[in-house]
C-alpha positions in Angstrom: 13.7 -8.3 -13.6 14.1 -8.3 -9.8 11.1 -7.3 -7.7 11.3 -6.9 -4.0 8.5 -6.3 -1.5 9.1 -4.2 1.5 6.5 -4.2 4.4 6.9 -1.1 6.5 5.6 -1.7 10.0 5.9 0.8 12.8 4.8 0.2 16.4 3.3 3.7 17.0 -0.4 4.0 16.0 -2.8 6.6 17.4 -6.1 4.9 16.4 -5.0 1.3 17.2 -2.1 1.1 19.7 0.6 -1.5 18.9 -1.4 -2.5 15.8 1.1 -4.8 14.1 1.3 -7.0 17.1 -2.4 -7.5 17.6 -3.7 -11.0 17.1 -6.0 -11.8 14.2 -7.5 -15.3 14.2 -4.6 -16.7 16.2 -1.5 -14.9 14.9 -0.1 -11.3 14.9 -1.2 -8.9 12.1 2.3 -8.5 10.8 2.8 -12.2 10.5 -0.4 -12.4 8.3 0.9 -9.7 6.0 4.4 -11.2 5.7 3.3 -14.7 5.1 0.6 -13.8 2.5 3.1 -11.6 0.6 5.7 -14.5 0.7 3.1 -16.7 -1.2 3.5 -14.5 -4.3 5.8 -16.4 -6.6 6.9 -13.5 -8.7 8.6 -11.7 -5.8 12.4 -12.2 -5.5 12.4 -11.1 -1.8 10.0 -10.1 0.9 11.3 -8.1 3.9 9.9 -6.1 6.8 11.1 -2.6 7.7 10.4 -1.7 11.3 11.5 0.3 14.3 10.3 -2.3 16.8 12.3 -5.2 18.2 9.0 -7.1 19.0 8.0 -6.9 15.4 11.5 -8.0 14.4 11.2 -11.0 16.7 7.9 -12.2 15.3 9.0 -11.9 11.7 12.3 -13.7 12.3 10.4 -16.5 14.1 8.7 -17.3 10.8 11.9 -17.1 8.8 11.6 -13.6 7.6 14.2 -10.9 7.0 14.0 -7.6 8.9 15.6 -4.2 8.4 15.6 -2.0 11.5 14.8 1.6 10.6 15.0 5.0 12.4 11.8 5.7 14.3 12.2 9.3 13.1 11.5 8.4 9.5 8.2 10.2 8.6 6.5 7.8 6.3 6.2 4.2 5.2 7.7 5.2 1.9 10.8 6.5 3.7 11.3 3.2 5.4 10.8 1.4 2.1 13.4 3.6 0.4 15.8 2.9 3.2 15.6 -0.8 2.4 15.7 -0.2 -1.4 19.0 1.5 -1.1 20.4 -1.8 0.2 19.3 -3.5 -3.1 21.0 -1.7 -6.0 20.1 -4.6 -8.3 16.3 -4.3 -7.7 14.2 -3.0 -10.6 10.8 -2.7 -8.9 10.1 -2.1 -5.2 6.7 -2.8 -3.7 5.5 -0.9 -0.6 3.0 -3.2 1.1 1.6 -1.7 4.3 1.8 -3.9 7.4 -1.9 -3.4 8.1 -2.9 -5.4 5.0 -3.0 -8.8 6.6 -5.4 -10.3 4.0 -3.5 -9.3 0.9 -3.7 -12.0 -1.8 -0.7 -13.0 -3.9 -2.6 -12.4 -7.2 -3.1 -8.7 -6.1 0.6 -8.2 -5.9 0.9 -9.7 -9.4 -1.7 -7.3 -10.7 0.1 -4.4 -9.0 3.3 -5.1 -11.0 1.7 -6.3 -14.2 2.7 -3.2 -16.2 6.4 -3.9 -15.4 6.0 -7.6 -16.3 4.6 -6.4 -19.6 7.7 -4.4 -20.3 6.4 -1.0 -19.4 8.3 1.3 -17.1 5.8 3.5 -15.2 7.2 5.6 -12.4 4.8 3.9 -10.0 1.7 1.8 -9.8 -1.1 1.3 -7.3 -4.1 -1.0 -6.9 -7.8 -0.3 -6.8 -11.2 -2.0 -7.2 -14.7 -0.7 -8.1 -16.1 1.5 -5.3 -19.3 0.4 -3.5 -21.1 3.6 -4.3 -24.0 3.0 -2.0 -21.9 2.5 1.2 -18.5 4.1 0.5 -19.0 7.1 -1.8 -19.6 9.5 1.2 -17.2 7.7 3.6 -14.0 9.7 4.2 -12.3 6.5 5.3 -12.6 5.1 1.8 -10.1 6.8 -0.5 -11.5 7.3 -4.0 -9.4 7.5 -7.2 -10.5 8.5 -10.6 -8.4 7.9 -13.7 -7.7 9.2 -17.2 -8.4 7.2 -20.3 -5.0 5.5 -19.9 -5.6 4.3 -16.3 -3.4 6.9 -14.8 -4.6 8.6 -11.6 -6.2 12.0 -12.0 -6.9 12.5 -8.3 -7.2 10.6 -5.0 -9.6 12.0 -2.4 -11.4 11.2 0.9 -14.2 13.3 -0.5 -16.9 11.9 -2.9 -15.4 12.4 -6.3 -16.5 13.2 -9.0 -19.6 15.4 -8.4 -22.4 13.9 -10.4 -24.3 16.8 -11.9 -25.7 14.4 -14.5 -26.4 10.7 -14.6 -23.3 10.0 -16.7 -21.7 6.7 -15.7 -18.1 7.3 -14.5 -15.8 4.6 -13.1 -14.9 5.4 -9.5 -12.4 3.2 -7.7 -11.7 2.3 -4.1 -8.0 2.8 -3.6 -5.9 0.2 -1.9 -2.8 1.5 0.0 -0.1 -0.4 -1.8 2.3 0.7 -4.4 5.1 -0.4 -6.7 7.9 1.9 -7.8 10.7 1.8 -10.2 13.6 1.8 -7.8 15.1 5.0 -9.2 11.8 6.9 -8.9 11.2 5.7 -5.3 14.6 7.2 -4.3 13.8 10.4 -6.1 10.2 10.6 -4.7 11.4 10.5 -1.1 13.5 13.6 -1.7 10.5 15.6 -2.9 9.0 18.2 -0.5 5.5 17.6 0.9 2.7 19.3 -1.1 -0.5 21.3 -0.1 -3.0 18.7 -1.3 -1.0 15.8 0.3 -1.2 17.6 3.6 -4.8 18.7 3.2 -6.1 15.2 2.4 -3.4 13.4 4.4 -2.7 11.2 1.4 0.9 10.7 0.6 0.4 9.7 -3.0 -0.9 13.1 -3.9 2.7 14.4 -3.6 3.5 12.4 -6.8 0.7 14.0 -8.8 1.4 17.5 -7.5 5.0 17.3 -8.6 3.9 16.3 -12.1 4.5 12.5 -12.1 2.0 9.8 -13.0 0.6 6.8 -11.1 -0.8 3.9 -13.0 -3.9 2.5 -11.4 -4.1 -1.3 -11.8 -7.4 -3.0 -11.1 -8.4 -6.0 -9.1 -11.7 -7.7 -8.5 -11.4 -8.6 -4.9 -10.9 -6.7 -1.7 -9.0 -6.9 1.4 -9.6 -5.5 4.9 -7.1 -2.8 5.7 -7.1 -2.3 9.5 -6.9 1.2 10.9 -9.7 1.3 13.5 -11.0 -0.8 16.4 -14.1 -1.6 14.3 -12.0 -2.9 11.4 -9.9 -4.9 13.8 -13.1 -6.5 15.2 -14.2 -7.3 11.6 -10.8 -9.0 11.0 -11.6 -11.7 13.5 -14.2 -13.1 11.2 -12.9 -12.0 7.8 -12.9 -14.9 5.4 -9.5 -15.2 3.7 -9.3 -17.5 0.7 
């Protein structure tokens, strides 16, 4: 089985301008993400997909491979699919966002474990138990609930489910990384956007609305995805182990 990891990284960011180039504890954010992904031994290849020559230069300086993509591509998945088309022998393609500088190699292994076990889900994603006290009401924390087979029922920025009783229900904090069967990734990027996807601004809802499944794989740890100035400030003292 051949597994490739594609890191989409665009220079335009409204909340945090030039985000991939911002220094974190002495090196650019995109370098952190690339180097930590490259530490995962089960990956056959790690590449960066970008529309920015400055990002390309940083990645190449640390020995990385870069694919330049059209700035007009709408989503990270579109950039990942562009690269996947160049690797017809790939079985599984990981979409690792460039703003996950503290990704741990074991998390990428957990993400693709179903494929390693011989299963063939259309796609997988990663989540960890939600901090209900601090994050349940936070729209910045994407929640996911699953069926009895660990397939996603719904992702939302809203607090889900509504607890009318004291029944214990597992609620997970979704991490924005995905693994796809290559054939499904290429199909997925041809699907039209959907109402819930647009309402919540969550690209993965397109998969569910079109009737496909997403396997939710669990991890114990957490990372620090960087989308805001506050998260960027926190990254300067985030302990990576």
